[in-house]
N, C-alpha and C positions, 0 to 999 in steps of 0.2 A: 662448544662443550668445554667443560672444565678439565684441566689436566691435574694429575695427582702424582706425587713422587712416592714411590713405594720401594721397599727392600724385600727381595725374594731370596730365600735360601734354596739353592739348587746344587746338589752334589757337594754338600758341605762347604759351599762358598755362598756369600751373599752378594746379590747383584742389585744395584739401584737403577730403577727405571722411571721414566716419565711416561705415564699412560693416561688415557682418557678415564675419567672417574667411573664411567659406566662399565669399564672393562676390568675393574679391579678383581672382582670375584673370579672371572674367567682366568686371569693371569695366576691367581693364587691356586686355583684348582689345577691348572697346567703344571705349575711347579711341584705340587704334591704328587701328581700323576707321574712326572718324570722321576722324582725321588723313589716312588714305589717301584717303577720299572727297573731302576738302578739296583734296588735291593733284591728284586726278583732275579735279575741277571747275575748279581754277585753271589747268590746262593747256588746258581746252576753252572756257572762257567768260571774257569781260571782266568785271572786277569792280573796285569801288572800294576795298574793304577786306575783312578776314576775316569781318566780320559778314555780308556778302552771301553768302559761301561757306558759313558756318554755317547761314544761313537755308535755303539750297538743300539742304544735307545733312539738316537737320531736316525739311524738307518731304518729301524722299525717304523717310526712315525712318518718318515719321508715316503717309505714304500706304501704305507696305509693311505697317506694323502694322495699319492699318485693313482692308487687303485680307485679311490673315491672320485677323483677328478675324471678318470676314464669312464666310470659308471655314469656320472652326471652328464658327460658329453654324449654318451649313447642314449641316455634317457631324454636328454634335451632334443636330440635328433628325432627320436620317436615322437615326442610331443609336437615338434614342428611339423612332422609329416601328418599327424592326426589333425592338427589345427588347419593345415592346408586342405585336407580332405573336407573338413567341416565348412571351411570358407568356400570351397568350390561347390559343395552341396547347397549352401545358402544362396550363392549367386545363381545357381541353376534354378532353385525354387523361386527366387524373386523375379527371374526373367519370365516365368510362366504366366 
């Protein structure tokens, strides 16, 4: 895959990144989403500097990530159990 050098503004700073070309839109959307959440938090909470807001946004997204990870683990286990049931039923049917 081709790599691409991009500059992304996040919290009034610009960051240069090397990313896969196919991921450019994803990174740009993520940067915009972070900036939007920073603006939302800045209107709702007292803060000393952008670092406080960035920490709050990072905590929000890390928590969301962990919740989704747990949900996927549970769903994955449920799917494995269902597939095992189907597999056993198929084996039993084929032995008849």
